N, C-alpha and C positions, 0 to 999 in steps of 0.2 A: 170401357175402362174408366175407372174413377179419376176425376179431375182433382180430387183432394190430395194435398201434399202429404207425404209420409211423415208421421210424427215420430221423431227420434226419441228413444228412451233417455239418452244422455244429452246434456247441455254443456258445452265447453266452458271452463272457468280457469283461465290461465293455463297451467300445465296439467291440471287435473280435470277430468270430466265427471260431473256429478248428476244425479237424477234430475229430470226436469220437473216442471210444476205439477204435472199429472201424478207423478210418483209422490211428491211432497204432499199433495192433496189426499192421496190414499193413506199415507202415514198419519196425517192430521185427523182423518176420519176415524181410523182405528184408535188413535190415542183418545179422541173425544168420547168414543163409545166406552172404552175401558174406564175412563174417569167417571162417566155417568153411572155405570152399573156397579162401580166400586163400592159405594155406600148403600146401594139399593138392595133391599132384602127380598124383593118380590121375584117371582119367577119370570123367565124371559117372555112367556106368553102374556103376562100382565104388562110387562114393560113395553113390549112392542105394540100393544093395543092402546097405549096411552099417548094421546096427541102431544103431551108435554115433552115426552122423550124426543120426538122429532124436532121440536122447536129448540130444545136444549142441545140436540146433536148438531144442528146447523150452526148455532152460536158458538158452541165449544170447538167445532171444527175450524171455524174462522179464526178463533183465538189461537188454536194449536198451530194453524198454518202460519200465522204471524210469527210465533216463536220459532218454528222450524226454519222459516225464511231468515230470521235473525241469525240462527246458528250457521246456516249455509253461507250467509254473507260474511260473518266473522271468519269462518273457515277459509273462504276464498281470499280474504284479506291476509290471513296468516300464511296461506300458501304462497302468497307473493312476497311478503316481507320476512317470514320466518319458516321457510320450507322444511319439511320433516327431515330431508336428507342432510341439512346443514347441522342441526343439533337437536336430537330427540328430547333432551332434558329441557332445553329452553322452550321448544315448541309445545311440549306437554304442559308446562306451567301456563303458558299463554292460552292454550286451547282450553284448559280447565277454567281459567278466569273468564275468557271471552265466550266460550261455548256452553258453560254450565252456570256460572255465577251471574254473569251479565244479563242473561235473559230472565232471571228471576224477577228483577224489578218490573219490566214490562208485563210479566205474567201477573204480578200482584195488582198492577194498575188496571189491566184488562178485567181481572176478576172483581175488583172493587166496582168498576163501572157496571159489570154484569149484575152483581147483587144489588147495586143501587137502582138499577132499572126495575127490579122487583121490590124496591123499598125495603131492602134488607141490609143491615150493617154487617160488613164482612167480619168484623170482630165478634159478632154473635153467631158465627158459623164455625164449622170444623175445617175451614179452608187451611188455616195455618197448622193445625194439629194433625190433619189427615191428608188433605189433597196436595198441599205443597210438597210433601215428601214424595208423593207419586210423580209429581211434575219433575222434580229434581232427578228422580230415578230414570224417567223417560229421557231427560236431557242427557244424562250420562250414557244411556244406551244409544241415543242418536249420535253422540260424539264418538263413541266406540265404533259404531257402524261406519262413520265417515273415515275413521282411521283404517279400519279393516278394508274399506273400499279403496282407499289410496294405496294401501300396502299390496292389495291384490293386483291393482292396475300396474303398480311399480314393478312387481315381479313378472307380470305378463309382458310388459313393455320390452321390446327388443331394441337394442341400440342400433341405429342406422349403420349400414355397412360402410358408409363413407361419410362419417360425421365431419371429418377434416379433409381439407384439400389444400395443398400448398400451391404456390404460384406456377409451378411446373405441372400441375394437375396430377401429382403423385398421391395416391390414396394412403391414408393413415388409418389403421384399424384400431379396435378397442384395446388390443394388447399394448398399444403404444402410448396409452394414457400416462404411464409412468415417465415417459419421455417429455411430457408437457410441463414446462416450468410455471406457466401462468396463462390465464385466459382473461381477456379484457375487452372493453368497449372503446372504440376510437372512431370519431366522426360517425356515430350511430351504427357502426358495423362491428362485428365481433372478430377478434383475432386471438392468436396464441403465440407464445414464444416457446420453442423447445430449448433444451439445455445447451444447444450449440449457438443460441442467440438468433436462430432463424425465425422469421415472422411467418406465421401460417394463418390462412383463412379458417375461421372456426364457424362451422355451419350449424349453429344452434344458439339460442338465447342463453344468457348466464343463469337465469332463473331455472330453466329446464336442465341445464348442464349440472348444476349443483346437486340435483336429485339423483344422478347416476354416477357422477364421479366419486371415487372412494372417499367417504367422509373422514377417514383417519388420515388421508393424505392431502385432501384439498379443502380449502376454507374460503368463503366469500368475505373478504375483509372490508368490502364496500360494495355498493350495488353495481359498480362498474368494473370490479376486479376480483378474480379468483386466483388464489396462490397455492402452489404446491409446497408442502412443508420442506421438501428436499432442496428447494430453490432459495430458502432463506439463509442468508449469510450472517446477519447481525440483527439483533433486536435491541432497540433503545427505548426505555420507558422514560418518557419526558415528564409525565405526571400521572396521577391516578386515572385520568381520563384520556390521556394522549400517549400513543405508542407509535414509534416509527420502525420500519424494517428496511434493511438493505439486502438486495438480492446478490447472489454469487455471480462472479464473472462467468461468461462475457456479458451478462445482462446489465449488471451495475446500476440497478434502479433503486431509488429511495421512495418509499411509499408510506403514507399515513394510514393508520387503521381508523375507520370511522368510529365515533364515540359510541354509536349503538352496538357495534360489534367488538368493542375493546375488551370487555370482560369475557365474552365468549371466546375470543381469540387467545387470550392468556391461558384459559383452561385447555383449549385445543392444542396449543403449541407445546405444552409440557410433555 
């Protein structure tokens, strides 16, 4: 029996599981190969017998791995602060900026160092006119894959049979989500109020919860509070950056919308 530990294909990242470093390395190797042969007009027999190809393949694979790792790290960050289930439009814009445009700068820096090693000025190459376009295309494909991966996992994910449990140990099923007025964090534990004002133990994190609660009905107004639209009794716009809401009886709570979520909340609540 082998004493080696089993290498899992997935690595946990918050609420989403993404491919581990072996899969990223495979993607990087493929991307590096495609970039190398993109401008090469020789046959594969000539390319594969040229020692320069393998040197370039190793260096380009390392550079591609760095860029892929940046995209994964940005995606994990966005999964935590701007989960897809909260607002697709907001997340899409941030994913485009962070996952496509942001990695372009380190890509240019790495390429500049690479060409400088061979005493070549990057401005005298076809990097900006030809290669950069291919890199951007690959970044778009990678981000599209990560969204597809998230969407596939999200559809396959089954809601736990007993997400909620009240203090009397009475189970509440998925069909009762519409009876939940709000979900919140209190003393590092998660709770919920139903529309009768009863406090319920919520057996999940808010970050996970916002991914499966109906987005048209629930919104995370701050990192510690998710609100059901039907529970809102009054909305008070204090300023362009500050909004307060009052919940309907018997809850009678007054809450501030975080500045980060203020604009998104106004669009959602309409």
